[in-house]
LUMKE-227222 format. One record per residue (C-alpha): residue number from 0; residue in one letter; z, x, y. Coordinates in steps of 0.05 Angstrom, whole numbers. Example, Ala and Ser with C-alpha at 12.3 -4.5 7.8 and 13.67 -1.06 7.14 Angstrom:
// LUMKE-227222
+-----+----+--------+--------+--------+
:   i : aa :      Z :      X :      Y :
+-----+----+--------+--------+--------+
:   0 :  A :    156 :    246 :    -90 :
:   1 :  S :    143 :    273 :    -21 :
+-----+----+--------+--------+--------+
***
This chain:
// LUMKE-227222
+-----+----+--------+--------+--------+
:   i : aa :      Z :      X :      Y :
+-----+----+--------+--------+--------+
:   0 :  M :   -254 :    412 :    595 :
:   1 :  Q :   -284 :    405 :    526 :
:   2 :  T :   -317 :    353 :    545 :
:   3 :  A :   -334 :    381 :    611 :
:   4 :  N :   -370 :    436 :    567 :
:   5 :  Y :   -399 :    393 :    522 :
:   6 :  L :   -439 :    350 :    577 :
:   7 :  K :   -460 :    419 :    610 :
:   8 :  E :   -485 :    441 :    538 :
:   9 :  L :   -524 :    381 :    533 :
:  10 :  F :   -554 :    371 :    606 :
:  11 :  D :   -547 :    446 :    646 :
:  12 :  L :   -610 :    469 :    672 :
:  13 :  S :   -585 :    534 :    690 :
:  14 :  G :   -647 :    586 :    691 :
:  15 :  K :   -699 :    531 :    692 :
:  16 :  T :   -747 :    519 :    748 :
:  17 :  A :   -766 :    450 :    765 :
:  18 :  V :   -834 :    432 :    804 :
:  19 :  V :   -831 :    364 :    828 :
:  20 :  I :   -892 :    341 :    861 :
:  21 :  G :   -871 :    279 :    911 :
:  22 :  G :   -808 :    316 :    921 :
:  23 :  T :   -816 :    306 :    998 :
:  24 :  G :   -807 :    217 :    981 :
:  25 :  E :   -749 :    179 :    981 :
:  26 :  L :   -741 :    168 :    899 :
:  27 :  C :   -771 :    234 :    872 :
:  28 :  G :   -730 :    277 :    929 :
:  29 :  T :   -670 :    240 :    904 :
:  30 :  M :   -687 :    262 :    832 :
:  31 :  A :   -696 :    333 :    851 :
:  32 :  V :   -639 :    341 :    882 :
:  33 :  G :   -601 :    312 :    816 :
:  34 :  L :   -642 :    366 :    780 :
:  35 :  A :   -619 :    422 :    826 :
:  36 :  R :   -542 :    401 :    819 :
:  37 :  A :   -555 :    409 :    739 :
:  38 :  G :   -574 :    482 :    757 :
:  39 :  A :   -648 :    486 :    756 :
:  40 :  E :   -691 :    511 :    815 :
:  41 :  V :   -722 :    454 :    848 :
:  42 :  V :   -795 :    471 :    885 :
:  43 :  L :   -814 :    407 :    925 :
:  44 :  G :   -888 :    398 :    927 :
:  45 :  G :   -907 :    354 :    981 :
:  46 :  R :   -942 :    339 :   1047 :
:  47 :  I :   -891 :    339 :   1101 :
:  48 :  P :   -860 :    405 :   1112 :
:  49 :  E :   -802 :    370 :   1158 :
:  50 :  K :   -787 :    318 :   1101 :
:  51 :  A :   -774 :    380 :   1054 :
:  52 :  E :   -725 :    410 :   1102 :
:  53 :  R :   -676 :    361 :   1099 :
:  54 :  R :   -682 :    353 :   1026 :
:  55 :  L :   -668 :    420 :   1018 :
:  56 :  D :   -616 :    415 :   1059 :
:  57 :  E :   -577 :    363 :   1022 :
:  58 :  I :   -599 :    411 :    956 :
:  59 :  E :   -565 :    468 :    981 :
:  60 :  S :   -501 :    427 :   1006 :
:  61 :  H :   -490 :    411 :    939 :
:  62 :  G :   -498 :    489 :    918 :
:  63 :  G :   -563 :    482 :    897 :
:  64 :  K :   -624 :    521 :    908 :
:  65 :  G :   -700 :    511 :    921 :
:  66 :  Y :   -764 :    518 :    965 :
:  67 :  F :   -824 :    481 :    994 :
:  68 :  V :   -893 :    490 :    977 :
:  69 :  P :   -949 :    449 :   1008 :
:  70 :  V :   -994 :    407 :    967 :
:  71 :  D :  -1056 :    361 :    963 :
:  72 :  V :  -1053 :    322 :    897 :
:  73 :  T :  -1121 :    304 :    903 :
:  74 :  S :  -1149 :    382 :    902 :
:  75 :  R :  -1145 :    423 :    840 :
:  76 :  D :  -1142 :    485 :    881 :
:  77 :  S :  -1080 :    460 :    913 :
:  78 :  L :  -1045 :    453 :    851 :
:  79 :  Q :  -1068 :    511 :    825 :
:  80 :  H :  -1033 :    546 :    890 :
:  81 :  L :   -971 :    502 :    877 :
:  82 :  L :   -958 :    534 :    802 :
:  83 :  D :   -992 :    603 :    827 :
:  84 :  E :   -931 :    603 :    880 :
:  85 :  T :   -884 :    585 :    840 :
:  86 :  L :   -890 :    635 :    791 :
:  87 :  G :   -895 :    687 :    838 :
:  88 :  R :   -823 :    668 :    866 :
:  89 :  S :   -788 :    639 :    801 :
:  90 :  G :   -828 :    672 :    750 :
:  91 :  R :   -830 :    603 :    704 :
:  92 :  V :   -829 :    541 :    713 :
:  93 :  D :   -802 :    494 :    656 :
:  94 :  I :   -801 :    421 :    681 :
:  95 :  L :   -856 :    383 :    721 :
:  96 :  I :   -845 :    318 :    754 :
:  97 :  N :   -919 :    284 :    776 :
:  98 :  G :   -884 :    234 :    829 :
:  99 :  A :   -934 :    225 :    883 :
: 100 :  G :   -957 :    157 :    892 :
: 101 :  T :   -987 :    107 :    939 :
: 102 :  N :   -989 :     32 :    953 :
: 103 :  S :  -1033 :    -26 :    989 :
: 104 :  P :  -1025 :    -99 :    986 :
: 105 :  T :  -1098 :   -113 :    995 :
: 106 :  P :  -1124 :   -172 :    965 :
: 107 :  F :  -1164 :   -161 :    901 :
: 108 :  L :  -1233 :   -186 :    935 :
: 109 :  E :  -1223 :   -155 :    999 :
: 110 :  I :  -1209 :    -81 :    963 :
: 111 :  P :  -1255 :    -28 :   1000 :
: 112 :  E :  -1283 :     17 :    954 :
: 113 :  D :  -1251 :     81 :    988 :
: 114 :  E :  -1182 :     44 :    983 :
: 115 :  Y :  -1194 :     33 :    907 :
: 116 :  Q :  -1209 :    111 :    904 :
: 117 :  R :  -1156 :    132 :    945 :
: 118 :  I :  -1102 :     93 :    898 :
: 119 :  I :  -1127 :    120 :    840 :
: 120 :  D :  -1135 :    187 :    858 :
: 121 :  T :  -1070 :    197 :    884 :
: 122 :  N :  -1035 :    151 :    837 :
: 123 :  L :  -1074 :    178 :    770 :
: 124 :  S :  -1128 :    230 :    774 :
: 125 :  A :  -1069 :    276 :    809 :
: 126 :  V :  -1031 :    263 :    752 :
: 127 :  F :  -1088 :    281 :    701 :
: 128 :  R :  -1098 :    345 :    738 :
: 129 :  A :  -1030 :    368 :    750 :
: 130 :  C :  -1017 :    362 :    673 :
: 131 :  Q :  -1092 :    400 :    659 :
: 132 :  V :  -1059 :    450 :    710 :
: 133 :  F :   -992 :    461 :    686 :
: 134 :  G :  -1007 :    440 :    621 :
: 135 :  K :  -1045 :    500 :    604 :
: 136 :  Y :   -992 :    549 :    631 :
: 137 :  F :   -942 :    519 :    583 :
: 138 :  I :   -986 :    527 :    525 :
: 139 :  E :  -1016 :    586 :    541 :
: 140 :  E :   -950 :    625 :    555 :
: 141 :  G :   -915 :    590 :    496 :
: 142 :  R :   -863 :    561 :    537 :
: 143 :  A :   -822 :    499 :    516 :
: 144 :  A :   -825 :    442 :    579 :
: 145 :  S :   -818 :    375 :    607 :
: 146 :  I :   -871 :    333 :    637 :
: 147 :  I :   -846 :    265 :    667 :
: 148 :  N :   -897 :    220 :    705 :
: 149 :  L :   -875 :    172 :    742 :
: 150 :  G :   -891 :     97 :    719 :
: 151 :  S :   -885 :     36 :    743 :
: 152 :  I :   -857 :    -34 :    715 :
: 153 :  S :   -931 :    -55 :    742 :
: 154 :  G :   -964 :    -10 :    690 :
: 155 :  L :   -922 :    -50 :    641 :
: 156 :  N :   -941 :   -118 :    658 :
: 157 :  P :   -987 :   -125 :    716 :
: 158 :  L :   -955 :   -145 :    783 :
: 159 :  S :   -997 :   -191 :    840 :
: 160 :  R :  -1019 :   -163 :    908 :
: 161 :  V :  -1026 :    -81 :    873 :
: 162 :  F :  -1084 :    -92 :    832 :
: 163 :  T :  -1108 :    -22 :    835 :
: 164 :  Y :  -1035 :      6 :    840 :
: 165 :  S :  -1019 :    -29 :    770 :
: 166 :  A :  -1085 :    -10 :    736 :
: 167 :  S :  -1067 :     69 :    761 :
: 168 :  K :   -999 :     59 :    732 :
: 169 :  A :  -1022 :     33 :    675 :
: 170 :  A :  -1072 :     92 :    656 :
: 171 :  V :  -1015 :    137 :    667 :
: 172 :  H :   -974 :    113 :    628 :
: 173 :  N :  -1025 :    111 :    565 :
: 174 :  L :  -1044 :    181 :    588 :
: 175 :  T :   -972 :    199 :    572 :
: 176 :  R :   -971 :    182 :    508 :
: 177 :  N :  -1034 :    210 :    498 :
: 178 :  L :  -1015 :    280 :    515 :
: 179 :  A :   -941 :    269 :    480 :
: 180 :  R :   -982 :    262 :    422 :
: 181 :  E :  -1026 :    325 :    433 :
: 182 :  W :   -969 :    371 :    450 :
: 183 :  A :   -924 :    357 :    417 :
: 184 :  D :   -921 :    411 :    360 :
: 185 :  K :   -931 :    454 :    430 :
: 186 :  D :   -859 :    444 :    443 :
: 187 :  V :   -891 :    407 :    516 :
: 188 :  R :   -852 :    338 :    518 :
: 189 :  V :   -886 :    289 :    564 :
: 190 :  N :   -855 :    217 :    579 :
: 191 :  T :   -863 :    169 :    629 :
: 192 :  L :   -800 :    152 :    674 :
: 193 :  V :   -819 :     67 :    692 :
: 194 :  P :   -770 :     52 :    757 :
: 195 :  G :   -761 :    -24 :    775 :
: 196 :  F :   -758 :    -42 :    851 :
: 197 :  F :   -730 :     18 :    878 :
: 198 :  P :   -746 :      7 :    959 :
: 199 :  A :   -788 :     62 :    977 :
: 200 :  E :   -835 :     80 :   1036 :
: 201 :  Q :   -899 :     58 :    989 :
: 202 :  N :   -873 :     -8 :    974 :
: 203 :  R :   -843 :    -31 :   1034 :
: 204 :  K :   -906 :    -58 :   1061 :
: 205 :  V :   -909 :   -104 :   1005 :
: 206 :  L :   -840 :   -133 :   1004 :
: 207 :  D :   -829 :   -187 :   1050 :
: 208 :  E :   -781 :   -235 :   1045 :
: 209 :  S :   -817 :   -283 :    988 :
: 210 :  R :   -831 :   -223 :    955 :
: 211 :  V :   -757 :   -201 :    951 :
: 212 :  L :   -731 :   -266 :    934 :
: 213 :  D :   -778 :   -265 :    871 :
: 214 :  I :   -760 :   -203 :    848 :
: 215 :  L :   -689 :   -215 :    858 :
: 216 :  R :   -698 :   -281 :    827 :
: 217 :  S :   -728 :   -239 :    759 :
: 218 :  T :   -679 :   -176 :    759 :
: 219 :  P :   -613 :   -196 :    716 :
: 220 :  A :   -578 :   -146 :    760 :
: 221 :  S :   -598 :   -186 :    819 :
: 222 :  R :   -600 :   -127 :    861 :
: 223 :  F :   -654 :    -75 :    881 :
: 224 :  G :   -642 :     -2 :    850 :
: 225 :  N :   -616 :     53 :    884 :
: 226 :  A :   -651 :    118 :    881 :
: 227 :  E :   -589 :    158 :    855 :
: 228 :  E :   -592 :    107 :    790 :
: 229 :  L :   -657 :    149 :    768 :
: 230 :  I :   -626 :    213 :    762 :
: 231 :  G :   -590 :    208 :    696 :
: 232 :  A :   -646 :    188 :    665 :
: 233 :  T :   -695 :    249 :    692 :
: 234 :  L :   -634 :    294 :    671 :
: 235 :  L :   -642 :    263 :    600 :
: 236 :  L :   -716 :    275 :    600 :
: 237 :  A :   -718 :    340 :    631 :
: 238 :  S :   -665 :    371 :    585 :
: 239 :  P :   -682 :    414 :    529 :
: 240 :  V :   -625 :    393 :    492 :
: 241 :  A :   -601 :    318 :    507 :
: 242 :  G :   -679 :    308 :    505 :
: 243 :  S :   -705 :    355 :    462 :
: 244 :  F :   -734 :    298 :    405 :
: 245 :  I :   -758 :    249 :    462 :
: 246 :  T :   -829 :    247 :    476 :
: 247 :  G :   -885 :    195 :    492 :
: 248 :  I :   -836 :    138 :    513 :
: 249 :  E :   -827 :     91 :    575 :
: 250 :  M :   -761 :     99 :    599 :
: 251 :  V :   -746 :     39 :    640 :
: 252 :  V :   -701 :     35 :    695 :
: 253 :  D :   -706 :    -31 :    724 :
: 254 :  G :   -640 :    -70 :    727 :
: 255 :  G :   -674 :   -118 :    670 :
: 256 :  F :   -732 :   -142 :    700 :
: 257 :  N :   -778 :   -122 :    644 :
: 258 :  A :   -731 :   -163 :    603 :
: 259 :  M :   -745 :   -231 :    634 :
: 260 :  S :   -791 :   -281 :    615 :
: 261 :  I :   -772 :   -343 :    648 :
+-----+----+--------+--------+--------+
***
């Protein structure tokens, strides 16, 4: 019992509200469930109500609570509505996860301008906007908070076939470190969670057989990750106790992929 109490003290999120942008997706949806099981009220920000309903059913099955707010991450007004709606219903926000994303395998010389802009806007500009909207609230209210931006292993070392995606994620990593430095004295922690290869909707289009073999050869764990394996890192970064002195880092969860060279 003493051990259980100590772990609860470190990771308990009871009374906290977590906004998970991209929470209707596979990875962030699973992270949202983990936050709810740790006691947080979870707000799923996304585009597809049906996916949100399924995820909320899962949250409720574990005794957690949450709700869905539709959001268009390419619109500042929509992100502001997400914040306002959350404050109206929950009265606070303590944790923000920026996890919306999109990808494309188009060869570099064939990437059209609209595709490039769409990926940059969804993966990078949306994080910029959300950090401005929610960061302003955190700082003006003097609220200690944790922002977790979803990066990518391709933001650390560029991957072939996903040129715009890699560039956008590298910029997210840089933006995160800058914000961590800017807001550390405001008790607003900003970190990047960096998944390795986790099969999800946005990357299945680039995971053909040869690609899968290349990835597995370069991953010491010799497998893909399971979404549940991101929950521990999420809780650490979100916790105001266990993660209180963690800011500006890239927490890599990749089965050793980033440790490989040849």
